[in-house]
C-alpha positions in Angstrom: 82.9 86.1 96.9 83.9 86.4 100.7 88.0 87.1 101.5 87.2 86.1 105.3 86.0 82.6 104.9 86.2 80.1 102.0 83.7 77.5 101.6 85.0 73.8 102.0 82.4 72.3 100.3 84.8 70.2 98.1 86.3 68.4 101.2 82.9 67.1 102.3 83.0 63.4 102.8 86.7 63.2 101.7 89.1 60.7 103.1 91.5 62.5 105.3 95.0 62.7 103.4 93.2 63.1 100.1 94.3 66.2 98.5 91.3 68.4 97.6 91.6 72.0 96.0 90.1 74.3 98.1 90.1 77.9 96.6 89.8 79.7 93.5 91.7 79.2 90.6 94.1 81.9 89.8 96.3 80.3 87.0 95.3 78.6 83.9 98.5 76.4 84.0 101.0 75.2 86.9 104.4 76.5 86.5 107.5 74.6 87.8 110.6 76.9 88.1 114.1 75.5 89.5 116.8 77.5 91.0 120.0 75.3 91.4 122.6 76.8 93.4 125.9 77.0 95.4 128.8 79.3 95.9 130.0 78.8 92.4 127.3 77.4 90.4 123.8 78.8 89.5 121.2 77.7 87.3 117.4 78.7 86.6 115.1 76.9 84.6 111.5 76.3 84.1 110.2 72.6 83.7 107.1 71.4 82.0 107.1 68.0 84.0 107.8 66.9 87.6 109.9 64.0 85.9 112.4 66.5 84.7 113.3 67.2 88.4 114.9 64.0 88.6 117.6 65.7 86.4 118.5 68.3 88.6 118.2 66.8 92.2 121.6 65.4 92.5 123.5 67.6 90.2 123.5 70.8 92.2 124.3 71.2 96.0 121.0 73.4 97.0 117.4 73.5 95.1 114.7 76.0 95.3 111.7 74.4 93.8 108.8 76.9 93.2 105.2 75.7 91.8 102.7 78.6 90.8 99.2 77.3 90.9 97.5 74.4 93.2 94.4 73.6 91.2 96.5 70.6 89.6 96.3 68.2 92.4 97.5 65.6 90.3 100.8 67.5 89.7 101.2 68.3 93.4 100.8 64.6 94.0 103.3 63.8 91.6 106.1 66.3 93.9 104.8 64.5 96.7 105.8 60.8 95.6 109.1 62.4 94.4 110.0 63.7 97.8 108.1 61.6 100.0 105.5 64.3 101.1 103.1 62.9 103.5 99.6 63.1 101.9 98.1 65.0 105.0 100.8 67.6 104.2 99.7 67.7 100.3 96.1 68.1 101.7 97.3 71.2 103.6 99.2 72.6 100.6 96.3 72.8 98.3 93.8 74.1 100.9 94.2 77.9 100.4 92.2 78.7 103.6 94.9 76.9 105.9 95.7 78.8 109.0 99.5 79.8 108.9 101.3 77.5 110.7 105.0 75.5 111.2 105.2 71.7 111.2 108.2 70.1 112.2 109.2 66.3 111.7 112.8 64.6 111.8 113.7 65.4 108.3 111.5 68.3 107.1 109.9 71.4 108.0 106.5 72.6 106.6 105.4 76.1 106.7 102.2 77.8 105.4 102.0 81.6 105.3 99.9 84.3 103.9 101.6 86.7 101.6 99.7 90.1 101.1 99.3 91.9 98.4 97.2 95.2 97.3 94.7 94.4 94.6 95.2 98.0 92.8 91.8 97.5 90.6 89.7 96.7 93.7 91.5 98.9 96.2 91.5 96.0 98.5 94.0 93.9 100.2 94.2 90.3 99.1 96.3 87.2 100.5 98.0 84.2 98.8 98.8 81.1 100.7 102.4 80.0 100.1 103.5 76.7 101.4 107.3 75.9 102.3 108.5 72.6 102.7 112.0 72.3 103.7 114.2 69.3 103.3 118.2 69.1 104.0 119.3 70.5 100.5 116.0 71.2 99.1 113.5 73.7 99.6 110.2 73.5 97.4 107.5 76.6 97.6 104.0 76.2 96.4 102.1 79.3 95.4 98.5 80.2 94.3 99.5 82.4 91.4 102.5 83.5 89.5 104.1 86.9 90.6 105.1 87.5 94.1 107.5 89.3 96.6 110.1 87.0 96.1 112.1 88.6 93.2 114.7 90.5 95.4 115.6 86.9 96.4 116.0 85.7 93.2 118.1 88.8 92.1 120.4 88.3 95.2 120.6 84.5 94.0 121.5 85.4 90.3 124.0 88.1 91.1 125.6 86.4 94.0 124.5 89.2 96.5 124.8 88.7 100.2 125.2 85.2 102.1 122.2 83.6 100.2 124.6 81.5 97.9 127.0 80.3 100.6 124.2 79.4 103.2 122.2 76.3 103.1 118.6 76.4 101.8 117.3 77.0 105.6 118.7 80.5 105.1 117.0 80.8 101.8 113.7 80.0 103.6 114.5 82.6 106.0 115.0 85.3 103.1 111.6 84.4 101.6 109.8 84.5 105.1 111.8 87.9 105.5 110.3 89.5 102.4 106.9 88.4 103.0 106.9 90.0 106.4 108.7 93.0 105.2 105.9 93.5 102.8 103.5 93.2 105.5 105.5 96.1 107.1 105.4 98.1 103.6 101.7 97.7 103.3 100.9 98.6 106.7 103.1 101.9 106.1 101.2 102.7 103.2 97.5 101.7 104.9 98.6 103.7 107.7 99.3 107.1 105.8 95.7 106.7 104.8 94.5 106.5 108.1 96.2 109.1 109.7 95.0 111.5 106.6 91.8 110.7 107.8 92.1 112.6 110.8 92.2 116.0 109.2 89.1 115.1 106.9 87.2 114.3 110.1 88.0 117.4 112.1 87.5 119.7 108.9 84.9 118.4 106.9 82.9 115.2 108.5 80.5 113.7 105.8 79.2 110.2 105.1 82.1 109.6 102.5 84.4 109.9 105.6 82.3 107.5 107.4 82.7 104.7 104.4 86.3 105.2 104.3 86.4 104.4 108.1 84.4 101.2 107.8 86.2 100.1 104.7 89.7 100.6 106.4 88.3 98.5 109.3 87.3 95.7 107.3 90.9 95.8 105.6 92.5 95.6 109.0 90.5 92.9 110.1 91.4 90.9 106.9 95.0 91.9 107.6 94.8 90.7 111.3 93.4 87.6 110.2 96.5 87.0 108.3 99.0 88.2 110.4 98.2 87.1 113.8 98.7 83.4 113.1 101.6 84.1 111.1 103.1 85.7 114.2 102.3 82.6 116.2 103.9 80.1 113.5 107.1 82.2 113.0 107.6 82.3 116.9 107.5 78.6 116.8 110.8 78.8 115.1 112.5 80.0 118.2 111.5 76.8 120.0 112.5 74.4 117.2 115.2 72.0 117.8 116.1 70.4 114.5 119.1 70.0 112.4 117.5 71.9 109.8 118.1 75.1 111.4 121.8 75.4 113.0 122.8 78.1 115.5 124.3 80.2 112.5 121.0 80.4 111.4 118.7 80.6 114.5 119.2 84.4 115.0 118.0 85.3 111.7 114.4 83.4 112.7 114.7 85.5 116.2 114.7 88.6 114.2 112.1 87.6 111.8 109.7 87.3 114.7 110.5 90.8 116.0 109.7 92.1 112.3 106.2 90.2 112.4 105.4 91.4 115.7 106.2 95.0 114.5 103.6 94.4 111.9 100.9 93.0 114.4 101.3 96.2 116.7 100.9 98.3 113.8 97.5 96.3 112.9 96.3 96.9 116.6 97.6 100.4 116.8 95.8 101.3 113.5 92.6 99.3 114.7 92.5 101.5 117.8 93.2 104.7 115.8 90.1 103.8 113.5 87.8 103.2 116.6 88.9 106.6 117.9 88.4 108.2 114.6 85.0 106.7 114.5 84.2 108.3 118.0 85.4 111.4 116.9 83.3 111.4 113.7 80.5 110.6 115.7 81.0 113.3 118.4 81.6 115.8 115.6 78.2 114.8 113.7 76.4 115.0 117.1 77.8 118.4 117.7 76.8 119.7 114.4 73.5 118.3 115.0 73.6 120.0 118.6 74.5 123.3 116.7 71.2 122.9 114.5 69.0 122.4 117.2 70.3 125.3 119.1 69.8 127.5 116.3 66.3 126.2 115.9 65.6 126.4 119.4 66.8 130.0 119.5 64.3 130.9 116.5 61.7 129.1 118.3 61.9 131.0 121.3 62.1 134.2 119.9 58.7 133.4 118.0 57.2 132.5 121.5 56.6 136.4 122.6 56.0 137.3 118.8 53.0 134.8 118.9 52.0 135.6 122.4 51.6 139.7 121.4 50.0 138.9 118.1 47.7 136.3 119.7 46.1 139.0 122.0 45.7 141.6 119.4 44.2 138.8 117.3 41.3 137.9 119.9 37.7 139.0 119.1 37.1 141.2 122.2 35.2 144.6 121.2 37.1 146.5 123.5 40.9 146.4 123.1 42.3 150.0 123.9 45.5 149.6 121.9 43.5 149.2 118.9 42.2 152.6 119.1 45.6 154.5 119.0 46.4 156.0 115.7 50.0 154.6 116.1 49.1 151.3 117.7 50.1 149.3 114.9 53.8 150.3 115.1 54.0 150.6 118.7 53.1 146.7 118.4 56.0 146.3 116.0 58.4 148.4 118.4 57.5 146.2 121.2 58.2 143.1 119.1 61.6 144.2 117.9 62.5 145.5 121.2 61.6 142.1 122.8 63.6 140.1 119.8 66.6 142.6 120.3 66.7 142.0 124.2 66.3 138.2 123.8 69.5 138.0 121.3 71.4 140.6 123.4 70.8 137.7 126.1 71.5 135.0 124.1 74.9 136.6 123.1 75.5 137.2 126.5 75.2 133.8 127.7 77.2 132.8 124.6 74.7 130.6 123.1 75.5 131.3 119.7 
């Protein structure tokens, strides 16, 4: 299945605002996890139903609700009813082909972004859509599958490290976006090492396998760029947001986040240019090798021209050819041929043609 375009056949003739899951189901069951915290209290539980959330909403100062698995549209709808999330937002949550973006209203900020990871079995990059719905004291995150890059943030919450327990959920949202962008940079560093290693291979031993690697990396870069370019634009919007949900104390963190994602985007562009240059170098090397082969074949052809000429003369059927009566005529002919070959080789060597 193509990674670049997700078919939208399930959304044909659907009324706007009607959540319809678009994508491939990545989890058998949807999982609901809740973390409640403040400076002194902390709780982490896994819930079976959305109704259980009501027991925690007013009990803890700050809540992070994480939902893994988007195929259960009814459950997503229950979340929307509980937190008064607009159906158009829910529609975007379950459509995994959404372009990363940031939407702001009076009481919430909705963010959609791609979380990238390396599929070690397929040896290719894959993306997972992560949606974040930020309220005053509640952050709801929606993911396609279990497993993510958020575990370091959970550890900081559990062990009371850093300022995440003392700041509001807006800072928590920044932390989650930060680890997503950090993972962009980590993947680009790993990817970049492979691209740079290709340079030596191209110069030392250009072959079809290297060409396949270059094309493979170009595809991966384009896939990465498809996710990171709109993410850069979306995160840049945080710099211009004017909302009570982001205070002056938290705004500098989002400004720094934009610098990080810009760095990732610049890396993508740099490696994309590097691959284009490597492809040019590869083509040049292949053409040079072909030219060397043609040069050698041409030299052999040129050498055999006088030999063929001499052999052709003495292969004619004229009755009187004086040299044919010489006792040593055969050896003289070979002497002339060898002398001609040596003279020609010496001339080619003098001209540095080989």
